VOTIKOL-90820 format. One record per atom (N, C-alpha, C): residue number from 1; residue in one letter; chain; atom name; x, y negated, z negated. Coordinates in Angstrom, 1 decimal. Atoms other than C-alpha are relative to their C-alpha. Example, Ala and Ser with C-alpha at 12.3 -4.5 7.8 and 13.67 -1.06 7.14 Angstrom:
VOTIKOL-90820
1_a_A_N_0.9_1.2_0.0
1_a_A_CA_12.3_4.5_-7.8
1_a_A_C_0.9_-1.2_0.0
2_s_A_N_-0.9_1.1_0.0
2_s_A_CA_13.7_1.1_-7.1
2_s_A_C_-0.8_-1.1_-0.8
//
This chain:
VOTIKOL-90820
1_m_A_N_-0.6_-1.0_-1.0
1_m_A_CA_26.3_-27.0_-42.0
1_m_A_C_0.7_-1.3_1.1
2_v_A_N_-0.5_0.7_-1.2
2_v_A_CA_26.1_-30.0_-39.1
2_v_A_C_1.2_-0.8_-0.3
3_a_A_N_-1.0_0.6_0.3
3_a_A_CA_28.7_-31.8_-41.0
3_a_A_C_1.4_1.0_0.6
4_i_A_N_-0.8_-1.2_0.0
4_i_A_CA_30.8_-28.6_-40.6
4_i_A_C_0.2_0.1_1.7
5_a_A_N_-0.3_-0.2_-1.8
5_a_A_CA_30.0_-28.1_-36.8
5_a_A_C_0.6_-1.1_0.4
6_n_A_N_-1.1_1.2_-0.7
6_n_A_CA_31.0_-31.6_-35.9
6_n_A_C_1.3_-0.1_-0.3
7_a_A_N_-1.5_-0.3_1.0
7_a_A_CA_34.3_-31.5_-38.0
7_a_A_C_0.5_1.0_0.8
8_f_A_N_-0.4_-1.3_-0.2
8_f_A_CA_35.0_-28.1_-36.5
8_f_A_C_-0.5_0.3_1.6
9_p_A_N_0.7_-0.3_-1.2
9_p_A_CA_33.6_-28.1_-32.7
9_p_A_C_0.4_1.0_1.0
10_g_A_N_-0.2_-0.7_-0.7
10_g_A_CA_33.7_-24.8_-30.7
10_g_A_C_0.7_1.0_-1.4
11_e_A_N_-0.6_-1.2_0.9
11_e_A_CA_35.0_-23.0_-33.9
11_e_A_C_-1.0_0.4_-1.5
12_v_A_N_0.7_-1.0_1.0
12_v_A_CA_31.9_-22.3_-36.2
12_v_A_C_-0.5_1.2_0.9
13_t_A_N_0.1_-1.3_-1.3
13_t_A_CA_31.2_-18.5_-34.7
13_t_A_C_-1.7_-0.1_-0.9
14_a_A_N_1.0_-0.3_0.3
14_a_A_CA_28.1_-18.4_-36.8
14_a_A_C_-0.8_-0.6_-1.1
15_v_A_N_0.8_0.6_1.5
15_v_A_CA_25.3_-19.8_-39.4
15_v_A_C_-0.7_0.9_-0.4
16_v_A_N_0.6_-0.6_0.5
16_v_A_CA_23.7_-17.4_-41.5
16_v_A_C_-1.1_-0.3_-1.3
17_g_A_N_1.0_0.3_0.8
17_g_A_CA_20.6_-17.7_-43.4
17_g_A_C_-1.1_0.9_-0.4
18_t_A_N_1.2_-1.1_0.1
18_t_A_CA_17.6_-15.7_-44.9
18_t_A_C_-1.5_-0.4_0.3
19_r_A_N_1.5_0.3_-0.3
19_r_A_CA_14.7_-17.5_-43.2
19_r_A_C_0.6_-0.5_1.4
20_a_A_N_-0.1_0.7_-1.3
20_a_A_CA_14.5_-18.2_-39.6
20_a_A_C_-0.4_-1.5_0.2
21_d_A_N_0.7_1.5_-0.2
21_d_A_CA_12.5_-21.6_-40.4
21_d_A_C_0.5_-0.8_-1.0
22_a_A_N_-0.7_0.9_1.0
22_a_A_CA_15.2_-22.8_-42.7
22_a_A_C_0.7_-1.0_0.5
23_p_A_N_-0.2_1.1_-0.6
23_p_A_CA_16.1_-26.3_-41.7
23_p_A_C_1.5_0.2_0.6
24_a_A_N_-1.2_-0.1_-0.7
24_a_A_CA_19.7_-25.8_-41.1
24_a_A_C_0.2_1.4_0.9
25_i_A_N_0.5_-0.7_-1.0
25_i_A_CA_18.8_-22.8_-39.2
25_i_A_C_-0.4_-0.7_1.3
26_l_A_N_1.0_0.9_-1.2
26_l_A_CA_16.4_-24.8_-36.8
26_l_A_C_1.3_-0.7_0.6
27_k_A_N_-1.1_1.3_-0.5
27_k_A_CA_19.4_-27.6_-36.6
27_k_A_C_1.4_1.1_0.7
28_a_A_N_-1.2_-0.6_-0.9
28_a_A_CA_22.1_-25.0_-35.8
28_a_A_C_-0.5_1.0_1.4
29_q_A_N_0.5_-0.5_-1.0
29_q_A_CA_19.9_-23.2_-33.1
29_q_A_C_-0.2_-0.9_0.9
30_a_A_N_0.1_1.3_-0.9
30_a_A_CA_19.2_-27.0_-31.7
30_a_A_C_1.6_-0.3_0.6
31_m_A_N_-1.6_0.1_-0.1
31_m_A_CA_23.4_-27.3_-31.6
31_m_A_C_0.2_1.1_1.2
32_g_A_N_-0.2_-1.2_-1.0
32_g_A_CA_23.3_-23.9_-29.6
32_g_A_C_1.0_1.1_-0.8
33_l_A_N_-0.7_-0.7_0.6
33_l_A_CA_25.1_-22.0_-32.3
33_l_A_C_-0.6_1.4_-0.7
34_n_A_N_0.4_-1.3_0.6
34_n_A_CA_25.1_-18.4_-33.1
34_n_A_C_-0.4_0.2_-1.3
35_i_A_N_1.4_0.0_1.6
35_i_A_CA_22.3_-17.9_-36.0
35_i_A_C_0.3_1.7_-0.2
36_r_A_N_0.0_-1.3_0.5
36_r_A_CA_22.5_-14.5_-38.0
36_r_A_C_-0.9_-0.1_-1.3
37_v_A_N_0.9_0.7_1.0
37_v_A_CA_19.0_-14.3_-40.2
37_v_A_C_0.0_1.6_-0.6
38_s_A_N_0.4_-1.5_0.9
38_s_A_CA_18.6_-11.4_-43.0
38_s_A_C_-0.1_-0.7_-1.3
39_n_A_N_0.5_0.0_1.5
39_n_A_CA_16.9_-11.0_-46.4
39_n_A_C_1.4_-0.1_-0.8
40_h_A_N_-1.3_-0.7_0.6
40_h_A_CA_20.7_-9.5_-47.2
40_h_A_C_1.0_-0.6_0.9
41_p_A_N_-1.2_0.9_-1.0
41_p_A_CA_23.2_-11.8_-45.7
41_p_A_C_1.4_0.8_-0.1
42_e_A_N_-1.7_-1.1_-0.4
42_e_A_CA_26.5_-9.6_-46.5
42_e_A_C_-0.4_0.8_0.9
43_a_A_N_0.5_-0.5_-0.8
43_a_A_CA_24.8_-7.6_-44.3
43_a_A_C_0.3_-0.1_1.5
44_v_A_N_-0.4_0.6_-1.5
44_v_A_CA_25.5_-10.0_-41.1
44_v_A_C_1.2_-0.6_-0.3
45_l_A_N_-1.2_1.0_0.0
45_l_A_CA_29.2_-11.4_-42.3
45_l_A_C_1.1_0.8_0.6
46_d_A_N_-0.9_-1.0_-0.8
46_d_A_CA_31.2_-8.8_-40.0
46_d_A_C_0.8_-1.0_0.6
47_g_A_N_-1.0_1.4_-0.7
47_g_A_CA_34.1_-11.2_-38.7
47_g_A_C_-0.3_-1.1_-0.1
48_i_A_N_-0.2_1.2_0.6
48_i_A_CA_33.4_-13.8_-40.7
48_i_A_C_1.1_-0.2_-0.7
49_e_A_N_-1.1_0.6_0.9
49_e_A_CA_36.8_-15.1_-42.3
49_e_A_C_-0.2_-1.0_-0.9
50_l_A_N_0.4_0.9_1.2
50_l_A_CA_36.0_-18.2_-44.0
50_l_A_C_-1.7_-0.2_-0.1
51_l_A_N_1.7_0.2_0.3
51_l_A_CA_32.1_-18.7_-45.4
51_l_A_C_-0.1_-1.2_-0.6
52_c_A_N_0.3_1.2_0.8
52_c_A_CA_31.0_-21.9_-46.5
52_c_A_C_-1.4_0.1_-0.4
53_l_A_N_1.7_0.6_0.5
53_l_A_CA_27.6_-22.1_-48.5
53_l_A_C_-0.4_-1.3_0.0
54_a_A_N_0.6_1.1_0.3
54_a_A_CA_25.6_-24.6_-48.6
54_a_A_C_-1.8_0.5_0.3
55_g_A_N_1.4_-0.5_0.2
55_g_A_CA_22.3_-24.2_-50.2
55_g_A_C_-0.3_1.3_-0.3
56_y_A_N_0.4_-1.7_-0.1
56_y_A_CA_22.8_-20.5_-50.5
56_y_A_C_-0.2_0.1_-1.8
57_m_A_N_0.5_0.1_1.6
57_m_A_CA_21.2_-19.9_-54.5
57_m_A_C_0.3_1.3_-0.6
58_r_A_N_-0.1_-1.5_0.1
58_r_A_CA_22.3_-16.3_-54.6
58_r_A_C_1.3_0.2_-0.6
59_l_A_N_-2.1_-0.5_0.3
59_l_A_CA_25.8_-14.5_-56.0
59_l_A_C_0.0_0.9_0.9
60_l_A_N_-0.3_-1.2_-0.8
60_l_A_CA_27.4_-12.7_-53.5
60_l_A_C_0.4_1.1_-0.9
61_r_A_N_-0.7_-1.3_0.7
61_r_A_CA_28.5_-9.0_-54.2
61_r_A_C_1.3_-0.1_0.3
62_p_A_N_-1.3_0.7_0.2
62_p_A_CA_32.1_-9.0_-55.1
62_p_A_C_0.9_0.7_1.4
63_e_A_N_-0.5_-0.5_-1.1
63_e_A_CA_32.8_-7.1_-51.8
63_e_A_C_0.3_-1.0_0.8
64_a_A_N_0.6_0.8_-0.9
64_a_A_CA_31.6_-9.8_-49.7
64_a_A_C_1.4_-1.0_-0.6
65_l_A_N_-1.1_0.8_0.3
65_l_A_CA_34.1_-11.8_-51.8
65_l_A_C_1.4_0.2_0.3
66_l_A_N_-1.3_-0.3_-0.5
66_l_A_CA_37.0_-9.7_-50.9
66_l_A_C_0.6_-0.1_1.3
67_e_A_N_-0.1_-0.2_-1.6
67_e_A_CA_36.7_-9.5_-47.5
67_e_A_C_0.5_-1.2_1.0
68_r_A_N_-0.5_0.9_-0.5
68_r_A_CA_37.3_-13.3_-46.7
68_r_A_C_-0.2_-1.1_-1.3
69_t_A_N_0.5_0.7_0.8
69_t_A_CA_37.1_-16.4_-48.2
69_t_A_C_-0.7_-0.9_0.0
70_v_A_N_1.2_0.3_-0.2
70_v_A_CA_34.3_-17.8_-49.5
70_v_A_C_0.0_-1.4_-1.0
71_l_A_N_-0.3_1.4_0.8
71_l_A_CA_33.8_-22.0_-50.3
71_l_A_C_-1.8_0.0_0.4
72_n_A_N_1.7_0.5_-0.2
72_n_A_CA_30.5_-23.6_-51.6
72_n_A_C_0.2_-1.4_-0.8
73_i_A_N_-0.1_1.1_0.7
73_i_A_CA_29.7_-27.0_-52.5
73_i_A_C_-1.4_-0.3_-1.0
74_h_A_N_0.9_0.2_1.2
74_h_A_CA_28.2_-28.3_-55.6
74_h_A_C_-0.6_-1.6_-0.2
75_p_A_N_0.4_1.7_-0.2
75_p_A_CA_26.1_-31.8_-55.8
75_p_A_C_0.7_-0.5_-1.5
76_a_A_N_-0.6_0.3_1.5
76_a_A_CA_28.4_-32.5_-59.3
76_a_A_C_1.3_-0.1_0.4
77_l_A_N_-1.4_-0.1_0.6
77_l_A_CA_31.7_-33.0_-60.8
77_l_A_C_0.4_1.3_-0.8
78_l_A_N_-0.7_-0.8_0.6
78_l_A_CA_32.4_-29.8_-61.8
78_l_A_C_1.4_-0.1_-1.2
79_p_A_N_1.1_-1.5_0.5
79_p_A_CA_32.7_-28.1_-64.5
79_p_A_C_-1.3_-0.4_-1.0
80_n_A_N_1.3_0.4_0.4
80_n_A_CA_29.9_-30.5_-65.4
80_n_A_C_-1.3_0.2_0.6
81_f_A_N_1.4_0.1_-0.8
81_f_A_CA_26.4_-29.9_-64.4
81_f_A_C_-0.1_1.2_1.0
82_g_A_N_-0.3_-1.4_-0.8
82_g_A_CA_26.9_-26.2_-62.7
82_g_A_C_-0.4_0.7_-0.7
83_g_A_N_0.4_-0.9_0.7
83_g_A_CA_26.0_-23.3_-63.8
83_g_A_C_-1.9_0.7_0.8
84_p_A_N_1.1_-0.4_0.0
84_p_A_CA_22.5_-21.2_-63.5
84_p_A_C_-0.7_-1.3_-0.3
85_g_A_N_1.1_1.2_0.0
85_g_A_CA_19.4_-23.7_-62.6
85_g_A_C_0.7_-1.3_0.4
86_m_A_N_-0.3_0.7_-0.6
86_m_A_CA_21.8_-26.2_-61.7
86_m_A_C_0.1_-0.1_1.3
87_y_A_N_-0.2_-0.2_-1.5
87_y_A_CA_21.3_-26.8_-58.2
87_y_A_C_-1.4_-1.5_0.1
88_g_A_N_0.8_1.2_-0.3
88_g_A_CA_19.4_-29.9_-56.4
88_g_A_C_-0.4_-1.0_-0.4
89_m_A_N_0.3_1.3_0.7
89_m_A_CA_17.4_-32.8_-57.6
89_m_A_C_0.6_0.1_-1.9
90_h_A_N_-0.4_-0.5_1.2
90_h_A_CA_17.9_-30.9_-61.2
90_h_A_C_1.8_-0.2_-0.6
91_v_A_N_-1.5_0.1_-0.4
91_v_A_CA_21.7_-31.4_-60.8
91_v_A_C_0.1_-1.8_-0.3
92_h_A_N_0.1_1.8_-0.1
92_h_A_CA_20.9_-35.4_-60.1
92_h_A_C_-0.8_-0.4_-1.3
93_q_A_N_0.8_0.7_1.1
93_q_A_CA_18.6_-35.8_-63.0
93_q_A_C_0.7_0.2_-1.1
94_a_A_N_-0.9_-0.5_1.1
94_a_A_CA_20.7_-34.0_-65.2
94_a_A_C_0.9_-1.1_-0.5
95_v_A_N_-1.2_1.1_0.4
95_v_A_CA_23.6_-36.4_-64.8
95_v_A_C_-0.9_-1.4_-0.4
96_i_A_N_0.4_1.3_0.6
96_i_A_CA_21.5_-39.4_-64.9
96_i_A_C_-0.9_0.0_-1.5
97_d_A_N_0.4_-0.3_1.3
97_d_A_CA_19.7_-38.2_-68.2
97_d_A_C_1.2_0.3_-0.9
98_a_A_N_-1.3_0.2_1.0
98_a_A_CA_23.2_-37.8_-69.5
98_a_A_C_0.7_-1.3_-0.6
99_g_A_N_-0.7_1.2_0.1
99_g_A_CA_23.9_-41.3_-68.9
99_g_A_C_1.4_-0.1_0.5
100_e_A_N_-1.1_0.0_-0.9
100_e_A_CA_26.6_-40.6_-66.4
100_e_A_C_0.3_-1.4_0.8
101_t_A_N_0.0_1.4_-0.9
101_t_A_CA_28.1_-43.5_-64.8
101_t_A_C_0.9_0.6_1.4
102_v_A_N_-0.9_-0.8_-1.2
102_v_A_CA_29.9_-41.3_-62.1
102_v_A_C_-0.5_1.5_0.3
103_s_A_N_0.2_-1.2_0.1
103_s_A_CA_29.1_-38.3_-60.6
103_s_A_C_0.6_0.5_1.7
104_g_A_N_-0.6_-0.4_-1.5
104_g_A_CA_29.8_-36.8_-56.8
104_g_A_C_-0.1_1.7_0.4
105_c_A_N_0.2_-1.5_-0.6
105_c_A_CA_30.3_-33.3_-55.2
105_c_A_C_1.4_0.6_-0.4
106_t_A_N_-1.1_-1.0_0.3
106_t_A_CA_32.7_-30.2_-55.8
106_t_A_C_0.2_0.9_1.4
107_v_A_N_-0.1_-1.7_-1.0
107_v_A_CA_33.8_-28.0_-53.0
107_v_A_C_1.0_1.0_-1.1
108_h_A_N_-0.9_-1.0_1.0
108_h_A_CA_35.1_-24.7_-54.9
108_h_A_C_0.2_1.6_0.6
109_r_A_N_-0.2_-1.3_-0.4
109_r_A_CA_36.1_-21.2_-54.2
109_r_A_C_-1.2_0.6_-0.7
110_v_A_N_1.4_-0.7_0.8
110_v_A_CA_33.0_-18.4_-55.0
110_v_A_C_0.4_1.0_-0.2
111_t_A_N_-0.4_-1.0_0.6
111_t_A_CA_33.5_-16.2_-57.5
111_t_A_C_-1.5_0.8_-0.3
112_e_A_N_1.0_-0.4_0.5
112_e_A_CA_31.2_-13.9_-59.3
112_e_A_C_-0.9_-0.7_-0.6
113_y_A_N_0.9_1.6_1.1
113_y_A_CA_29.8_-16.9_-61.3
113_y_A_C_-0.3_-1.0_0.7
114_y_A_N_0.5_1.5_0.0
114_y_A_CA_27.8_-19.6_-61.0
114_y_A_C_1.1_-0.9_0.1
115_d_A_N_-0.7_1.3_0.1
115_d_A_CA_30.2_-22.7_-60.0
115_d_A_C_1.2_0.1_-0.9
116_e_A_N_-1.3_0.0_1.0
116_e_A_CA_33.2_-21.4_-61.7
116_e_A_C_1.2_0.4_0.6
117_g_A_N_-1.1_0.1_-1.1
117_g_A_CA_35.6_-21.2_-58.6
117_g_A_C_1.0_-0.8_-0.1
118_e_A_N_-0.6_0.9_-0.2
118_e_A_CA_38.7_-22.7_-58.4
118_e_A_C_-0.1_-1.1_0.7
119_i_A_N_0.1_1.2_-1.2
119_i_A_CA_38.5_-26.8_-57.3
119_i_A_C_0.3_-0.1_1.0
120_i_A_N_-0.8_0.7_-1.1
120_i_A_CA_39.1_-27.5_-53.8
120_i_A_C_0.1_-1.2_-0.4
121_l_A_N_0.5_1.6_-0.1
121_l_A_CA_38.2_-31.0_-53.8
121_l_A_C_-1.5_-0.5_-1.1
122_q_A_N_1.1_0.6_0.2
122_q_A_CA_35.9_-33.3_-55.2
122_q_A_C_0.1_-1.7_0.5
123_r_A_N_0.0_1.5_-0.5
123_r_A_CA_35.0_-36.9_-54.1
123_r_A_C_-1.2_-0.6_-1.1
124_r_A_N_1.3_0.6_0.3
124_r_A_CA_32.9_-39.2_-56.2
124_r_A_C_-0.7_-1.0_0.1
125_v_A_N_0.6_1.2_-0.5
125_v_A_CA_30.5_-41.5_-56.2
125_v_A_C_-0.9_-1.1_-1.4
126_q_A_N_0.5_1.3_1.3
126_q_A_CA_29.0_-44.5_-58.8
126_q_A_C_-1.4_0.5_-0.3
127_v_A_N_1.7_-0.2_0.1
127_v_A_CA_25.6_-43.6_-60.6
127_v_A_C_-0.4_-1.4_0.0
128_l_A_N_0.5_1.4_0.3
128_l_A_CA_23.7_-47.0_-60.5
128_l_A_C_-1.0_-0.2_-1.1
129_p_A_N_1.2_0.1_0.8
129_p_A_CA_21.7_-48.1_-63.4
129_p_A_C_-1.5_0.3_0.6
130_t_A_N_1.3_-0.1_-0.6
130_t_A_CA_18.9_-48.2_-61.1
130_t_A_C_-0.3_1.2_0.6
131_d_A_N_0.1_-1.6_-0.5
131_d_A_CA_19.4_-44.5_-59.7
131_d_A_C_-1.3_0.8_-0.5
132_t_A_N_0.5_-1.0_0.5
132_t_A_CA_16.7_-42.3_-59.7
132_t_A_C_0.5_1.7_0.4
133_a_A_N_-1.0_-1.2_-0.6
133_a_A_CA_17.8_-38.6_-58.6
133_a_A_C_-0.4_0.1_1.6
134_a_A_N_0.4_0.4_-1.9
134_a_A_CA_16.5_-39.3_-54.8
134_a_A_C_1.3_-0.2_0.3
135_s_A_N_-0.6_0.9_0.1
135_s_A_CA_18.6_-41.8_-54.9
135_s_A_C_1.3_0.3_0.1
136_l_A_N_-1.4_-0.2_-0.3
136_l_A_CA_21.8_-40.4_-56.0
136_l_A_C_0.3_1.2_1.0
137_a_A_N_-0.1_-1.3_-1.1
137_a_A_CA_21.0_-37.3_-54.2
137_a_A_C_0.7_-0.4_1.5
138_a_A_N_-0.4_0.7_-1.0
138_a_A_CA_21.4_-39.5_-51.1
138_a_A_C_1.4_-0.4_0.2
139_r_A_N_-1.4_0.3_0.7
139_r_A_CA_24.7_-40.8_-52.3
139_r_A_C_1.1_1.2_0.2
140_v_A_N_-0.9_-1.2_0.3
140_v_A_CA_26.1_-37.4_-53.2
140_v_A_C_0.0_0.6_1.7
141_l_A_N_-0.5_-0.5_-1.2
141_l_A_CA_25.4_-36.1_-49.7
141_l_A_C_0.8_-0.7_1.0
142_e_A_N_-1.0_0.4_-1.1
142_e_A_CA_27.1_-38.4_-47.6
142_e_A_C_1.4_0.2_-1.2
143_a_A_N_-1.4_-0.2_0.3
143_a_A_CA_30.2_-37.8_-50.0
143_a_A_C_0.0_1.4_0.5
144_e_A_N_-0.6_-1.9_-0.4
144_e_A_CA_29.5_-33.8_-49.1
144_e_A_C_0.3_0.0_1.5
145_h_A_N_-0.4_0.0_-1.4
145_h_A_CA_29.6_-34.6_-45.9
145_h_A_C_1.3_-0.3_0.8
146_i_A_N_-1.7_0.4_-0.2
146_i_A_CA_33.3_-36.1_-45.8
146_i_A_C_0.2_1.2_-0.7
147_a_A_N_-0.6_-0.8_0.8
147_a_A_CA_34.3_-33.7_-48.6
147_a_A_C_-0.2_1.8_0.8
148_y_A_N_-0.1_-1.9_-0.2
148_y_A_CA_33.4_-29.8_-47.2
148_y_A_C_1.0_-0.1_1.4
149_p_A_N_-0.7_-0.3_-1.0
149_p_A_CA_35.1_-30.8_-44.0
149_p_A_C_1.5_0.2_-0.5
150_e_A_N_-1.2_0.1_0.3
150_e_A_CA_38.3_-32.1_-45.8
150_e_A_C_0.6_1.1_-1.0
151_a_A_N_-0.5_-1.1_0.5
151_a_A_CA_38.4_-29.2_-48.1
151_a_A_C_0.5_1.2_0.8
152_i_A_N_-0.5_-1.7_-1.0
152_i_A_CA_38.1_-26.1_-45.1
152_i_A_C_1.0_-0.8_0.3
153_r_A_N_-1.2_0.3_-0.6
153_r_A_CA_41.1_-28.3_-43.7
153_r_A_C_1.0_0.4_-0.7
154_k_A_N_-1.0_0.0_1.0
154_k_A_CA_43.0_-28.5_-47.0
154_k_A_C_0.3_1.8_-0.1
155_v_A_N_-0.2_-0.6_0.1
155_v_A_CA_42.3_-25.0_-47.3
155_v_A_C_0.5_1.0_1.3
156_r_A_N_-0.9_-0.2_-1.6
156_r_A_CA_43.3_-24.0_-43.8
156_r_A_C_1.7_0.0_0.4
157_e_A_N_-1.8_0.4_-0.2
157_e_A_CA_46.8_-25.6_-44.1
157_e_A_C_0.4_0.9_-1.2
158_g_A_N_-0.5_-0.7_1.1
158_g_A_CA_47.2_-23.2_-47.4
158_g_A_C_0.7_-1.0_-1.2
//
């Protein structure tokens, strides 16, 4: 969220979350951004044309997908290591366990299924022989902070 807000100053109209104490919500408050908190986030999406998910673990209702462009970022190179149960450190450990030498992140359009939408952009990072899930996650996060704003620009340009 911070990388997106910094890349598009004055253009982030709201940060939506399910918990008022979520780190992204607290960071958004500190940045002076408009906050919307609800147990049912779809209820507070009015007026949002481009929704960028980050760390959101639920499927959105199909109606929410029809009314706006919805993007998500995944901490692996989809279609590999995606789908239910593939989030956070689970993804990075699965990449290491599979003996992969390259990982990264994927920005994709959101559909009614986990991690199956059109791929907008991917950034790759090397998996080092000494990597743990945490060390790999840190490098992938750096790539995510570059990839998401790039993908947003790409979508906006058509």
